[in-house]
C-alpha positions in Angstrom: -82.3 152.3 173.5 -82.4 156.3 174.1 -84.7 158.1 172.3 -83.9 160.1 169.5 -83.0 163.5 170.3 -84.1 165.1 167.2 -87.3 167.0 166.5 -89.8 164.5 166.2 -93.4 164.1 164.8 -95.6 161.3 165.6 -97.8 159.3 162.9 -100.2 156.9 164.5 -101.9 153.7 163.5 -105.5 152.8 165.0 -106.9 150.0 163.2 -110.2 149.0 165.0 -112.3 150.5 167.7 -113.8 147.5 169.8 -114.0 146.0 173.1 -112.5 142.2 172.0 -108.6 143.2 173.0 -107.2 142.0 169.9 -103.9 143.2 168.7 -105.3 145.4 166.1 -108.5 146.7 169.1 -108.3 149.8 171.0 -111.2 150.5 173.2 -113.6 153.0 172.1 -114.1 154.9 175.5 -110.5 154.4 176.1 -109.7 156.4 172.4 -112.5 158.8 173.2 -110.5 159.8 176.8 -107.2 159.5 174.9 -108.2 162.1 172.1 -109.5 164.2 175.0 -106.4 164.1 176.8 -104.5 164.8 173.4 -106.7 167.8 173.3 -106.1 169.2 176.6 -102.0 168.6 176.3 -102.1 171.4 173.6 -100.1 168.8 171.3 -100.6 169.9 167.6 -102.7 167.4 165.7 -102.7 167.7 162.2 -103.2 166.0 158.9 -100.2 164.0 157.7 -98.6 166.0 155.1 -98.4 168.7 157.2 -97.0 166.7 160.5 -93.9 165.6 158.0 -93.3 169.8 157.9 -94.4 170.2 161.6 -91.8 168.7 164.1 -93.8 168.3 167.4 -96.8 167.2 165.7 -99.2 164.1 165.7 -100.9 162.7 162.5 -103.6 160.0 163.0 -104.0 157.5 160.8 -106.5 154.5 160.5 -106.0 151.5 158.8 -108.4 149.3 156.9 -111.6 151.5 157.1 -113.7 149.7 159.9 -117.3 150.7 160.1 -116.4 151.5 163.7 -114.5 154.2 162.3 -117.7 156.3 161.5 -119.4 154.6 164.2 -116.9 155.3 167.4 -113.6 157.8 165.9 -115.0 160.2 163.8 -117.8 161.6 166.0 -115.0 161.9 168.6 -112.7 163.6 166.2 -114.9 165.6 164.4 -116.2 167.1 168.2 -112.3 167.8 169.0 -111.6 169.2 165.5 -108.9 166.6 164.9 -108.4 165.5 161.8 -107.3 162.2 160.6 -105.9 159.6 157.5 -108.4 156.9 156.7 -106.9 154.0 154.4 -109.3 151.9 152.1 -109.3 148.2 151.0 -110.9 149.1 148.0 -111.5 146.1 146.6 -113.4 144.9 150.4 -114.9 148.1 150.8 -118.7 147.3 152.2 -117.3 143.5 152.8 -115.2 142.7 155.9 -111.8 141.8 156.5 -111.7 138.6 155.6 -108.7 138.5 153.2 -106.2 135.8 152.7 -103.0 135.9 155.5 -105.2 137.2 158.1 -103.5 136.1 161.7 -105.4 134.3 164.2 -107.1 136.4 166.9 -108.4 139.0 164.3 -112.1 139.7 164.6 -113.9 139.4 161.5 -115.2 143.0 161.3 -117.4 144.8 159.0 -115.7 147.8 156.5 -116.9 150.9 155.8 -119.1 150.5 152.4 -118.8 153.6 149.3 -122.0 155.6 150.4 -120.5 156.1 153.7 -116.7 157.1 152.7 -118.0 159.2 150.6 -119.9 161.1 153.7 -117.1 161.2 155.9 -114.8 162.6 152.7 -117.3 165.0 152.4 -117.2 166.1 156.5 -113.4 165.8 156.4 -111.6 162.8 156.5 -108.3 162.3 154.4 -108.8 158.9 152.5 -106.0 157.2 151.2 -105.1 153.6 149.7 -104.6 150.3 151.8 -104.2 148.5 148.2 -107.0 146.4 146.7 -107.3 143.2 148.2 -104.7 143.8 150.6 -101.7 141.0 149.7 -98.2 141.0 150.6 -97.1 143.5 147.6 -93.7 141.6 147.5 -95.2 138.3 146.3 -96.5 140.0 143.3 -95.9 139.8 139.9 -95.1 143.5 138.1 -98.6 143.6 137.0 -100.5 142.3 139.9 -98.3 145.4 141.7 -99.3 147.6 140.0 -102.8 146.7 140.1 -102.6 146.8 143.7 -100.9 150.5 143.6 -102.7 152.1 141.0 -106.5 150.5 140.9 -107.4 151.7 144.7 -106.8 155.3 143.7 -108.7 155.3 140.4 -111.6 153.5 142.5 -111.5 156.3 145.6 -111.6 159.0 143.5 -114.1 157.6 140.9 -116.6 156.7 143.9 -115.7 159.8 146.2 -114.4 162.0 143.7 -111.3 162.5 146.1 -107.9 161.9 144.9 -105.4 160.0 147.6 -102.1 160.9 147.5 -101.0 158.6 150.3 -100.7 154.7 150.5 -99.6 152.6 153.6 -98.7 149.1 153.1 -100.7 145.9 154.2 -98.7 144.8 156.7 -96.4 147.2 156.6 -94.9 144.7 154.0 -92.6 146.4 151.3 -89.5 146.5 149.1 -87.3 148.6 147.0 -90.0 147.5 143.9 -93.1 147.6 146.0 -91.4 151.6 147.4 -90.4 152.3 144.0 -94.3 151.6 142.2 -95.6 153.6 145.3 -93.8 156.5 144.6 -94.1 156.6 141.0 -98.0 157.2 142.2 -98.2 158.9 145.4 -96.7 161.4 147.2 -96.3 159.4 150.5 -96.4 155.7 151.7 -96.7 154.7 155.5 -95.4 151.4 156.7 -95.5 150.2 160.2 -91.7 150.6 160.9 -91.9 151.6 164.7 -90.6 155.1 165.0 -91.1 158.4 164.8 -90.9 160.9 161.7 -87.4 163.2 162.0 -87.2 164.6 158.2 -84.4 161.6 157.3 -86.5 158.9 156.5 -87.9 158.3 153.3 -91.0 159.5 151.9 -92.5 156.3 151.1 -91.4 154.6 153.9 -92.5 156.7 156.5 -92.7 155.0 160.1 -95.5 155.1 162.6 -96.2 154.5 166.2 -98.7 151.6 166.8 -101.8 152.5 168.7 -101.3 149.1 170.3 -98.3 150.2 172.4 -100.2 153.4 173.4 -103.1 152.0 175.4 -102.5 151.9 178.9 -101.4 154.8 180.8 -98.7 156.1 178.1 -101.4 157.3 176.1 -100.9 159.1 172.7 -101.0 162.2 174.6 -97.3 161.1 176.0 -96.3 160.0 172.2 -93.8 163.2 172.1 -92.8 163.4 175.4 -89.8 162.1 177.2 -91.5 159.1 178.9 -93.2 158.4 175.9 -90.2 158.2 173.4 -88.0 156.2 175.8 -91.0 153.8 176.1 -91.5 153.4 172.1 -87.7 153.2 171.9 -87.5 150.3 174.5 -90.8 148.4 171.9 -89.2 149.3 168.8 -85.8 147.3 170.0 -87.9 144.5 171.4 -89.3 144.1 168.2 -86.0 144.3 166.5 -84.9 141.5 168.9 -87.8 139.7 168.2 -87.6 139.7 164.2 -83.7 138.7 164.3 -85.1 135.8 166.3 -87.0 135.0 163.8 -85.0 135.5 160.9 -87.0 138.4 159.4 
């Protein structure tokens, strides 16, 4: 359970900024304070691909493209000059996160529509693909898989003029077939495996740190400290044990 001593970067994952306390939620006031602390700590907060080239840096990623990203996250990030990558479920843009297999306890929340996504892209937000309908990609037939991988890139480019080069697997679920298909279309792809980027991980299975584990005193500003690394190592160990017990 010791923290990895090698030079690392941290790719942080957020979903929704709301006050429901769900596993995908980060309180907006806590987010503002966390981003200000991150800025004051002097940690280099950079774009997703730059973080892969720059040890000791942090990248901020947001899955699903909730309306509250525009209302709560981006005003804070823009004020602090912190970049972000926003992963869009293209088939649900302007709708809600009511895709199949949604776990219980997840609030039903509105997603950004294309006019607002265009505004965000124009203001500097990097848009990435997060599938078209948010399925378990591993369960799809080849034609369906290609649809869920390729169509989001086409739609994002048609709607915003921005060609996405990053993909995030829905639920972090991917296998070798999914990763191979993604590698043919995108420069990088993110999963949900809890860990740091050390330069040895596959570019199409990037580990990330879920902000769920960084909601208390050990906030994002501590992600790269020794204390933060030990905390993440402990949480990753606990997650592996839980998955083994569940037969995953």
